[in-house]
C-alpha positions, 0 to 999 in steps of 0.5 A: 500500500505504501508503494502505491501511495509513493508512486501516486505522489511521484506522478503528481510531483513535477519538480526535476522533470526538465532536468530529466528531459535535458539529460535524456536529450543530451544522451541522445545528442552525444550518441548521434554525434558518436555515430556520425563521427564513426560513419564519417571516418569509415566513409572517408577511409572507404573513399581513400581506399577506393582511390588507392585501389584505382591507382593500384589497378592502373599500375598492375595493368601497365605490366601484367606479367608477374610484376603486376601484383608487385607493382600494385603492392609497391604503390600501396606501400607508397600511399602511406595508408596503414593495414591495406592488404591485397585481397584478390589480384586477377589478371584477365581481359576487359571488353569495352562493349556497351551491350555487355553488362558491366559485371560481365565485361572482365574475364579472368584466365587468359594467357595474354591478359590486358586488364587487371582486377584488384580487391583491397581490404583495410581495417578502419578503427572505430572511435565510439562504435566500440561502445555500441557494437563491441568491435574495435575496427571495421573491415572495408574493401574496394575493388578496381579494374583497369585495362591497358590499351596498346596504341601506336602514334606517330607525327610528321612535321618540321622542326622549323618552329618549336617551342616547349611550354609557356605562352609562346607555345600556346600561341603557336599551337593556336595559330597552327591549330594543333 
């Protein structure tokens, strides 16, 4: 009976209600900021990893022999990013045909490859996610495909008027239409 009376009395008492609302709101605000910081950090790391994957695929596509993977690894090390591993490196061929779906344009397993596909993985530390998920890091991955197009070029001309760089070169190029 005393408990029922205590609950009834507390339900009528309005003192301190504002403090409870402010405390609850601050808790929700701090939680939202924590999630935003972690998501922003993961998004930034994902964008950075995608740029490194693109550059590594281009480096590997330049020399598709046995040195393609080594060139990609060297580029990853030069990038200065930490804990990036090559999850998968596949030489193959890429068809630049708009009628073929994008996912089916790369084919692996050719004797004379002209393209490379690389998958990179990285563990990104979580700042506040440890409190919510119990994990200290999140593994992200990025995939890139690059192809090499071998082309030959030549030019004909006289060396009568040649300038290297600068405003005079731009003027001469505009006059010659080149």
